[in-house]
C-alpha positions in Angstrom: 45.0 -21.2 -35.4 42.9 -18.0 -35.5 40.4 -17.2 -32.9 36.7 -17.6 -33.6 34.3 -14.7 -33.8 32.6 -16.0 -30.7 35.7 -16.0 -28.5 36.6 -12.5 -29.8 33.1 -11.2 -29.0 33.3 -12.7 -25.5 36.6 -11.1 -24.8 35.3 -7.7 -26.0 32.2 -8.1 -23.8 34.4 -9.0 -20.8 36.6 -6.0 -21.4 33.5 -3.7 -21.6 32.2 -5.1 -18.3 35.5 -4.5 -16.5 35.7 -0.9 -17.9 32.1 -0.3 -16.7 32.9 -1.7 -13.2 35.8 0.7 -12.9 33.5 3.7 -13.7 30.7 2.7 -11.3 31.5 3.2 -7.6 31.2 0.2 -5.2 29.6 2.5 -2.6 28.2 5.9 -2.9 30.0 8.6 -0.9 28.1 11.1 1.3 28.7 13.8 -1.4 27.2 11.6 -4.1 24.2 10.7 -1.9 23.6 14.4 -1.2 23.6 15.1 -4.9 21.2 12.3 -5.6 18.9 13.3 -2.8 18.8 17.1 -3.6 18.2 16.3 -7.3 14.8 14.7 -6.5 13.6 17.5 -4.2 11.2 20.4 -4.9 11.2 23.2 -2.3 7.6 24.2 -1.5 7.5 26.8 1.3 9.8 25.5 4.0 9.4 21.8 3.1 11.7 19.8 0.8 9.2 17.6 -1.0 10.5 14.4 -2.5 9.1 14.0 -6.0 10.5 10.5 -6.7 9.2 7.1 -5.7 7.1 6.7 -2.6 6.0 3.8 -0.4 2.7 3.4 1.4 1.9 6.4 3.5 3.6 8.8 1.1 7.1 8.4 2.4 9.8 8.9 -0.2 12.3 6.2 -1.0 15.7 6.4 -2.9 18.1 3.8 -4.2 21.6 3.7 -2.7 24.7 1.7 -3.7 26.5 0.0 -0.9 29.2 -2.7 -1.2 28.3 -3.2 -4.9 24.6 -3.8 -4.1 21.6 -1.6 -4.5 19.3 -0.9 -1.5 16.3 1.3 -0.9 16.1 3.8 2.0 13.6 6.3 3.2 14.5 9.8 2.0 13.8 11.5 5.3 16.0 9.1 7.2 18.8 9.6 4.6 18.4 13.4 4.9 18.8 13.2 8.7 21.9 11.0 8.4 23.6 13.2 5.8 22.8 16.6 7.4 22.5 15.9 11.1 24.4 12.7 11.8 23.4 9.3 13.3 20.1 8.6 15.0 19.9 8.1 18.8 19.8 4.5 19.9 16.8 4.9 22.3 14.3 6.5 19.8 13.3 4.4 16.9 10.8 6.7 15.0 11.7 9.7 12.9 8.8 12.2 13.2 7.8 15.0 10.8 7.3 18.4 12.4 6.4 20.4 9.4 4.5 23.7 9.9 0.8 23.1 9.6 1.2 19.3 10.2 3.8 16.8 9.3 4.2 16.0 5.6 5.6 12.4 5.0 7.2 13.5 1.7 9.2 16.2 3.3 13.0 15.7 3.6 14.0 19.0 5.3 16.2 17.9 8.3 15.0 20.9 10.3 11.5 19.4 10.2 12.5 16.0 11.6 12.8 14.8 15.2 13.2 11.4 16.8 10.6 10.0 19.1 8.9 7.0 20.6 6.1 4.8 19.1 3.4 6.6 21.1 4.7 10.0 20.0 4.7 8.8 16.4 1.1 7.7 16.7 0.0 10.9 18.4 1.8 13.0 15.8 0.1 11.1 13.0 -3.4 11.6 14.6 -2.8 15.4 15.2 -1.6 15.8 11.6 -4.5 13.9 10.2 -2.4 11.3 8.4 -4.5 8.4 9.6 -7.3 9.7 7.5 -5.1 11.2 4.8 -6.9 14.5 5.1 -3.8 16.7 4.7 -1.1 17.0 2.0 -2.9 15.1 -0.7 0.0 15.6 -3.1 2.0 13.0 -1.0 -0.6 10.3 -1.8 -1.1 11.1 -5.5 0.8 8.0 -6.5 -1.7 5.8 -4.5 -4.7 7.1 -6.4 -6.4 4.8 -8.9 -8.7 7.3 -10.6 -6.8 6.9 -13.8 -7.5 3.2 -14.2 -9.7 2.2 -17.0 -12.2 0.5 -14.6 -12.8 4.0 -13.0 -13.1 5.8 -16.3 -15.4 3.2 -18.0 -17.2 1.3 -15.2 -19.9 0.1 -17.7 -17.3 -2.0 -19.5 -16.4 -3.9 -16.3 -17.8 -7.5 -16.5 -19.5 -8.3 -13.2 -22.6 -9.9 -11.8 -24.8 -11.9 -14.2 -22.6 -10.8 -17.1 -20.0 -13.4 -15.9 -20.6 -16.6 -17.8 -20.1 -18.8 -14.7 -22.4 -16.8 -12.4 -25.1 -18.9 -10.7 -27.2 -15.9 -9.6 -28.8 -12.8 -11.2 -29.1 -9.3 -9.8 -32.7 -10.1 -8.7 -31.6 -13.2 -6.9 -29.1 -11.2 -4.9 -31.8 -8.6 -3.9 -34.2 -11.5 -3.0 -31.5 -13.1 -0.8 -30.9 -9.9 1.1 -34.6 -9.3 1.5 -35.4 -12.7 2.8 -32.6 -12.6 5.3 -33.4 -9.0 6.5 -37.0 -9.9 7.1 -36.0 -13.2 8.8 -37.8 -15.3 6.3 -34.8 -17.6 5.9 -31.4 -18.1 7.3 -28.1 -18.7 5.4 -28.5 -22.5 5.4 -32.0 -22.3 3.8 -30.9 -19.7 1.3 -27.8 -21.7 0.3 -30.0 -24.8 -0.5 -32.6 -22.7 -2.3 -30.1 -21.0 -4.6 -27.6 -23.9 -4.7 -24.6 -21.9 -3.4 -22.6 -22.2 -0.2 -23.4 -20.6 3.1 -20.2 -18.6 2.9 -21.3 -17.1 -0.4 -24.7 -16.2 1.1 -23.0 -14.5 4.0 -20.8 -12.5 1.7 -23.8 -11.4 -0.4 -25.6 -10.3 2.7 -22.6 -8.3 4.0 -21.9 -6.8 0.6 -18.5 -8.4 0.2 -19.8 -10.2 -3.0 -22.0 -8.4 -5.4 -21.0 -5.1 -3.9 -22.2 -3.2 -7.0 -25.8 -4.0 -6.1 -27.0 -1.3 -3.6 -28.8 -2.3 -0.4 -32.5 -1.5 -0.1 -32.8 1.3 2.5 -36.3 0.2 3.4 -35.0 -3.1 4.8 -33.9 -3.4 8.4 -30.1 -3.7 9.1 -28.7 -7.2 8.7 -26.3 -8.7 11.2 -24.5 -12.0 10.6 -24.2 -13.9 13.8 -20.8 -15.4 14.4 -20.5 -19.2 14.4 -20.5 -20.9 17.7 -17.3 -22.7 18.6 -17.4 -26.4 19.1 -17.1 -27.7 22.7 -13.6 -29.0 22.0 -12.4 -25.6 20.6 -14.0 -23.7 23.5 -12.3 -26.0 26.0 -8.9 -25.5 24.2 -9.4 -21.7 24.1 -10.2 -21.4 27.8 -7.5 -23.7 29.0 
């Protein structure tokens, strides 16, 4: 009895899969990892800038194959391991010591040094990374200027243009004016405009309806925190 076309196709597929598994290594060797790492680096001055994928903060990441599974690893940590060996056990943070301030996208092992958590924070503050003031090319992937909402803000549907909106732009200005001049509190305003006190609070603080600018002629508005109930106060102090 002859084999069906389906069984023949399955056997061929299985044979192709086995052949592919033989060609793909189970674990990358150090030589293969070096090749992958150096292929994604641009040398700018003394820094080795990783031009591939980055995570928050501008630190580069790379995919590595280990025991048949793919993992992601920081490029600067991989560079240290490949070129300078294992990390010390008592220092958990790998700091960037690039000339002119540490660059998080740099993978040059000569610009790296292990340190403590305090040293890492101090190093970030000195380099200006907490405010992202230096090395803007490392944060280019985090920018959203190319999004259509930035290019065409007039086409973004917000405020009274939303069909389910209960308020208008004038209502929002009036709510802020009454609260700033102490003509009404959040409870009175919520009943007047038929919204919750939470919504009123967010409007006053600019969390909701943030596209409506505040009137500079009005005094600064401060939302008083809610008082804890006697039971919660007792539980907190006990």
